[in-house]
C-alpha positions in Angstrom: 24.2 -77.5 -8.7 20.8 -77.9 -6.9 20.4 -81.5 -7.9 23.8 -82.2 -6.3 22.0 -81.9 -2.9 19.4 -84.5 -3.8 20.1 -88.0 -2.5 18.5 -91.0 -4.1 18.5 -94.6 -3.0 22.0 -96.0 -3.4 23.6 -92.6 -3.9 24.3 -89.9 -1.3 24.0 -86.2 -2.1 27.2 -85.1 -3.7 27.1 -81.4 -2.9 26.8 -79.4 0.2 24.5 -76.6 1.4 27.5 -74.3 1.7 28.6 -75.0 -1.9 25.1 -74.2 -3.1 24.9 -70.9 -1.2 28.4 -70.0 -2.5 27.4 -70.8 -6.1 24.4 -68.4 -5.9 26.3 -65.9 -3.8 23.6 -66.2 -1.0 23.9 -66.4 2.7 20.5 -67.7 3.6 19.1 -70.8 1.8 15.5 -70.2 2.7 15.6 -66.7 1.2 17.4 -68.1 -1.9 14.7 -70.7 -2.3 12.0 -68.0 -2.1 13.8 -65.8 -4.7 14.2 -68.7 -7.0 10.6 -69.6 -6.7 9.4 -66.1 -7.3 11.6 -65.9 -10.4 10.6 -69.2 -11.8 6.9 -68.4 -11.2 7.3 -65.0 -12.9 8.9 -66.7 -15.9 6.5 -69.7 -15.7 9.4 -72.0 -15.9 8.3 -75.5 -14.7 11.8 -76.9 -14.3 13.0 -73.9 -12.3 9.9 -74.3 -10.1 11.0 -77.8 -9.4 14.6 -76.6 -8.6 13.3 -73.8 -6.3 11.1 -76.3 -4.4 14.1 -78.5 -3.8 16.0 -75.6 -2.4 13.0 -74.6 -0.3 12.7 -78.1 1.1 16.4 -78.4 1.9 16.6 -75.0 3.7 13.1 -74.6 5.0 9.8 -73.2 3.8 8.7 -70.1 5.8 5.5 -68.1 5.8 7.0 -65.8 3.2 6.5 -68.6 0.7 2.7 -68.6 1.1 1.9 -66.1 -1.6 3.9 -67.7 -4.4 3.0 -71.2 -3.4 -0.7 -70.3 -3.3 -0.5 -69.1 -6.9 1.1 -72.4 -7.9 -1.6 -74.6 -6.3 -3.8 -74.8 -9.4 -1.5 -73.2 -12.0 -1.6 -75.4 -15.1 1.9 -74.7 -16.5 4.0 -76.7 -14.0 3.9 -80.3 -12.8 4.9 -80.0 -9.1 1.5 -79.6 -7.5 2.0 -82.3 -4.9 5.2 -80.7 -3.8 3.5 -77.3 -3.6 0.7 -78.7 -1.5 3.2 -80.5 0.8 5.1 -77.2 1.3 1.9 -75.3 2.1 0.8 -78.1 4.4 4.0 -78.0 6.3 3.3 -74.5 7.4 0.0 -75.5 9.1 -1.4 -72.0 8.4 -5.2 -71.5 8.7 -5.0 -68.9 5.9 -4.2 -71.7 3.4 -7.4 -73.7 3.9 -9.1 -72.3 0.7 -6.0 -73.1 -1.5 -5.8 -76.6 0.0 -9.5 -77.2 -0.6 -9.0 -76.0 -4.1 -6.3 -78.6 -4.6 -8.7 -81.3 -3.6 -10.9 -80.3 -6.6 -8.1 -79.8 -9.1 -6.8 -82.5 -11.4 -4.0 -81.3 -13.6 -3.9 -82.9 -17.1 -0.6 -84.7 -16.2 -2.4 -86.4 -13.3 -5.6 -87.3 -15.1 -4.5 -91.0 -15.1 -4.0 -91.0 -11.2 -7.1 -92.8 -9.9 -5.6 -92.7 -6.4 -5.9 -88.9 -6.3 -2.5 -88.4 -4.6 -2.7 -84.6 -5.0 -6.1 -84.5 -3.3 -5.0 -86.9 -0.6 -2.0 -84.7 0.2 -4.2 -81.6 0.4 -6.7 -83.4 2.7 -3.9 -84.5 5.0 -2.6 -80.9 5.0 -6.1 -79.7 5.9 -6.2 -82.3 8.7 -3.0 -80.8 10.2 -4.3 -77.2 10.2 -5.8 -76.1 13.5 -9.1 -74.3 13.6 -12.7 -74.4 12.5 -12.1 -73.4 8.9 -10.0 -76.5 8.2 -12.6 -78.7 9.9 -15.4 -77.1 7.8 -13.4 -77.8 4.6 -13.1 -81.4 5.6 -16.8 -81.7 6.5 -17.5 -80.2 3.0 -15.5 -82.9 1.5 -17.7 -85.5 3.1 -20.4 -84.5 0.5 -18.0 -85.1 -2.4 -19.1 -87.4 -5.3 -15.5 -88.8 -5.1 -15.3 -91.8 -2.7 -11.6 -91.2 -2.1 -12.1 -87.6 -1.0 -14.9 -88.7 1.3 -12.9 -91.4 2.9 -9.8 -89.3 3.4 -11.8 -86.4 4.8 -13.5 -88.8 7.2 -10.1 -90.2 8.3 -8.7 -86.7 8.9 -11.8 -85.7 10.9 -11.5 -88.8 13.0 -7.8 -88.1 13.6 -8.6 -84.6 14.6 -11.4 -85.7 17.0 -9.0 -88.3 18.6 -6.3 -85.6 19.1 -8.8 -83.2 20.5 -10.1 -85.7 23.0 -6.7 -86.3 24.5 
């Protein structure tokens, strides 16, 4: 049912939000996504984490998601770390700086091949979008990384922040 709301190139979504809510007997999709995420996390079910994140993205991630998402940032039992970081980053909440910084240092086994460090890049972009000194300090800290990709991305985000602040 959840996958019926996903559109892919060449195929539109087949289901509707109303059908999904009716299927689960829910009236609020964001709350449904949160409940599904909490349940999937409790059971450590990686497929259900993916489904819950789809629902969350369709109906909206709210600050209530922060606690379960924060626990998923470096959990090694699922494979949706990039989606978790994107969801956290979309909230632009200064209290997520430490989790996002942690994501820049974490390489799950299934991403060990990824030399482009997509997870870390997403976390750095999320840090760049968070207002305040803590996010800036985290980016500055990344300038000292042994990883060139992390240094370059952090430098780019600091430059973007400086440009925005000078306007």
